[in-house]
BALOBA-1460 file (C-alpha; in Angstrom, 3 decimals):
// residues 111
<rec num="1" residu="m" x="-41.817" y="21.390" z="-4.653"/>
<rec num="2" residu="s" x="-38.705" y="22.569" z="-2.016"/>
<rec num="3" residu="d" x="-36.796" y="25.732" z="-1.366"/>
<rec num="4" residu="m" x="-33.377" y="23.460" z="-1.287"/>
<rec num="5" residu="f" x="-32.483" y="25.872" z="-3.970"/>
<rec num="6" residu="a" x="-32.778" y="29.302" z="-3.922"/>
<rec num="7" residu="t" x="-31.966" y="30.771" z="-7.733"/>
<rec num="8" residu="y" x="-34.583" y="30.098" z="-10.473"/>
<rec num="9" residu="v" x="-32.595" y="29.984" z="-13.812"/>
<rec num="10" residu="s" x="-34.346" y="30.722" z="-17.360"/>
<rec num="11" residu="e" x="-33.126" y="31.348" z="-20.652"/>
<rec num="12" residu="c" x="-33.414" y="34.656" z="-21.900"/>
<rec num="13" residu="g" x="-36.732" y="35.063" z="-23.833"/>
<rec num="14" residu="n" x="-38.073" y="32.007" z="-22.677"/>
<rec num="15" residu="k" x="-41.010" y="33.440" z="-21.139"/>
<rec num="16" residu="l" x="-43.421" y="30.610" z="-20.768"/>
<rec num="17" residu="h" x="-41.159" y="29.222" z="-17.608"/>
<rec num="18" residu="t" x="-40.948" y="31.644" z="-15.240"/>
<rec num="19" residu="l" x="-41.484" y="32.370" z="-11.326"/>
<rec num="20" residu="e" x="-44.633" y="34.220" z="-12.279"/>
<rec num="21" residu="t" x="-46.041" y="31.703" z="-14.209"/>
<rec num="22" residu="n" x="-45.246" y="28.306" z="-12.153"/>
<rec num="23" residu="r" x="-48.247" y="28.080" z="-9.911"/>
<rec num="24" residu="m" x="-46.170" y="25.955" z="-7.488"/>
<rec num="25" residu="l" x="-43.203" y="28.636" z="-8.064"/>
<rec num="26" residu="l" x="-45.024" y="31.526" z="-7.224"/>
<rec num="27" residu="n" x="-45.088" y="31.913" z="-3.485"/>
<rec num="28" residu="m" x="-41.911" y="30.821" z="-2.333"/>
<rec num="29" residu="e" x="-38.835" y="33.580" z="-1.906"/>
<rec num="30" residu="y" x="-36.500" y="32.510" z="-5.218"/>
<rec num="31" residu="t" x="-34.219" y="35.346" z="-6.787"/>
<rec num="32" residu="h" x="-34.940" y="34.860" z="-10.826"/>
<rec num="33" residu="s" x="-31.771" y="35.078" z="-12.969"/>
<rec num="34" residu="w" x="-31.577" y="34.612" z="-16.801"/>
<rec num="35" residu="v" x="-29.183" y="33.816" z="-18.781"/>
<rec num="36" residu="n" x="-28.851" y="34.427" z="-22.762"/>
<rec num="37" residu="h" x="-27.437" y="31.608" z="-23.744"/>
<rec num="38" residu="s" x="-27.861" y="33.202" z="-27.559"/>
<rec num="39" residu="l" x="-24.235" y="35.753" z="-26.148"/>
<rec num="40" residu="n" x="-22.744" y="33.455" z="-23.029"/>
<rec num="41" residu="f" x="-23.323" y="30.071" z="-21.506"/>
<rec num="42" residu="v" x="-22.121" y="31.602" z="-18.155"/>
<rec num="43" residu="d" x="-23.485" y="35.026" z="-17.197"/>
<rec num="44" residu="p" x="-20.360" y="36.735" z="-17.032"/>
<rec num="45" residu="i" x="-21.500" y="39.275" z="-14.429"/>
<rec num="46" residu="a" x="-23.576" y="37.297" z="-12.424"/>
<rec num="47" residu="g" x="-22.472" y="33.569" z="-12.658"/>
<rec num="48" residu="t" x="-25.187" y="32.446" z="-14.018"/>
<rec num="49" residu="h" x="-25.487" y="29.753" z="-15.717"/>
<rec num="50" residu="t" x="-27.782" y="26.136" z="-16.047"/>
<rec num="51" residu="n" x="-25.436" y="23.359" z="-16.191"/>
<rec num="52" residu="t" x="-26.392" y="22.210" z="-12.998"/>
<rec num="53" residu="i" x="-29.880" y="21.336" z="-13.802"/>
<rec num="54" residu="e" x="-29.008" y="20.558" z="-17.259"/>
<rec num="55" residu="g" x="-26.671" y="17.927" z="-15.967"/>
<rec num="56" residu="l" x="-29.005" y="16.703" z="-13.386"/>
<rec num="57" residu="w" x="-31.867" y="16.111" z="-16.184"/>
<rec num="58" residu="e" x="-29.601" y="14.466" z="-18.774"/>
<rec num="59" residu="t" x="-27.830" y="11.945" z="-16.004"/>
<rec num="60" residu="r" x="-30.254" y="11.104" z="-13.592"/>
<rec num="61" residu="i" x="-33.882" y="12.094" z="-14.131"/>
<rec num="62" residu="k" x="-33.947" y="11.092" z="-18.173"/>
<rec num="63" residu="r" x="-32.414" y="7.914" z="-17.479"/>
<rec num="64" residu="h" x="-34.784" y="6.768" z="-14.559"/>
<rec num="65" residu="i" x="-37.840" y="7.901" z="-16.472"/>
<rec num="66" residu="k" x="-37.151" y="5.447" z="-19.574"/>
<rec num="67" residu="s" x="-36.644" y="2.468" z="-16.859"/>
<rec num="68" residu="m" x="-40.035" y="3.252" z="-15.762"/>
<rec num="69" residu="r" x="-41.272" y="2.490" z="-19.825"/>
<rec num="70" residu="d" x="-44.798" y="3.022" z="-18.926"/>
<rec num="71" residu="m" x="-44.744" y="6.732" z="-17.216"/>
<rec num="72" residu="t" x="-47.300" y="9.375" z="-18.485"/>
<rec num="73" residu="k" x="-46.824" y="13.221" z="-18.813"/>
<rec num="74" residu="m" x="-49.610" y="13.318" z="-16.904"/>
<rec num="75" residu="r" x="-47.319" y="11.878" z="-13.895"/>
<rec num="76" residu="l" x="-44.192" y="13.606" z="-14.537"/>
<rec num="77" residu="e" x="-44.714" y="16.407" z="-11.722"/>
<rec num="78" residu="e" x="-45.550" y="13.364" z="-9.252"/>
<rec num="79" residu="y" x="-42.405" y="11.649" z="-10.536"/>
<rec num="80" residu="l" x="-40.359" y="14.873" z="-10.347"/>
<rec num="81" residu="d" x="-41.277" y="15.400" z="-6.596"/>
<rec num="82" residu="e" x="-40.868" y="12.177" z="-5.706"/>
<rec num="83" residu="y" x="-37.023" y="12.397" z="-7.423"/>
<rec num="84" residu="m" x="-36.369" y="15.127" z="-5.263"/>
<rec num="85" residu="w" x="-37.145" y="14.040" z="-2.281"/>
<rec num="86" residu="r" x="-35.103" y="10.404" z="-2.747"/>
<rec num="87" residu="s" x="-32.196" y="12.356" z="-3.885"/>
<rec num="88" residu="w" x="-32.396" y="14.837" z="-1.100"/>
<rec num="89" residu="f" x="-32.770" y="12.946" z="1.698"/>
<rec num="90" residu="f" x="-30.950" y="9.610" z="0.427"/>
<rec num="91" residu="p" x="-27.359" y="8.252" z="-0.752"/>
<rec num="92" residu="p" x="-27.990" y="6.761" z="-4.123"/>
<rec num="93" residu="k" x="-28.885" y="2.902" z="-3.937"/>
<rec num="94" residu="t" x="-31.108" y="3.552" z="-1.294"/>
<rec num="95" residu="s" x="-33.472" y="0.049" z="-0.908"/>
<rec num="96" residu="v" x="-36.919" y="0.216" z="-1.119"/>
<rec num="97" residu="a" x="-37.543" y="-0.499" z="2.655"/>
<rec num="98" residu="k" x="-35.542" y="2.185" z="3.510"/>
<rec num="99" residu="y" x="-37.381" y="4.617" z="0.868"/>
<rec num="100" residu="m" x="-40.497" y="3.725" z="2.666"/>
<rec num="101" residu="g" x="-39.490" y="3.522" z="5.658"/>
<rec num="102" residu="g" x="-38.218" y="7.030" z="5.273"/>
<rec num="103" residu="l" x="-41.760" y="8.034" z="3.711"/>
<rec num="104" residu="v" x="-43.145" y="6.615" z="6.592"/>
<rec num="105" residu="v" x="-41.283" y="8.672" z="9.156"/>
<rec num="106" residu="a" x="-41.889" y="12.114" z="6.988"/>
<rec num="107" residu="i" x="-45.661" y="11.464" z="7.344"/>
<rec num="108" residu="i" x="-45.443" y="11.152" z="10.740"/>
<rec num="109" residu="r" x="-43.636" y="14.529" z="11.266"/>
<rec num="110" residu="n" x="-45.751" y="16.042" z="9.240"/>
<rec num="111" residu="e" x="-49.591" y="15.286" z="10.473"/>
């Protein structure tokens, strides 16, 4: 996971997915915000909302998962890591060769 986003937003009442229960996010310095969708879709005081991640999930991630056909739930976390890496460091429709070149460069830099 990356620290590209400084805020982690949850729906109020959903205690299943919190910073305290997510081993990948536990030691990162995120601000945890809550939004109560039964009252507002955007918190009137803090402006907190889940629109960005929900839109990303609907328009990009689910579409790409469907195109992978045989991807299992067991591989979902790995796929999401790859998706985030691709979307942060490469423009849309980048060739596979450029992705692989970028991966090699990242490995060399982090050895």
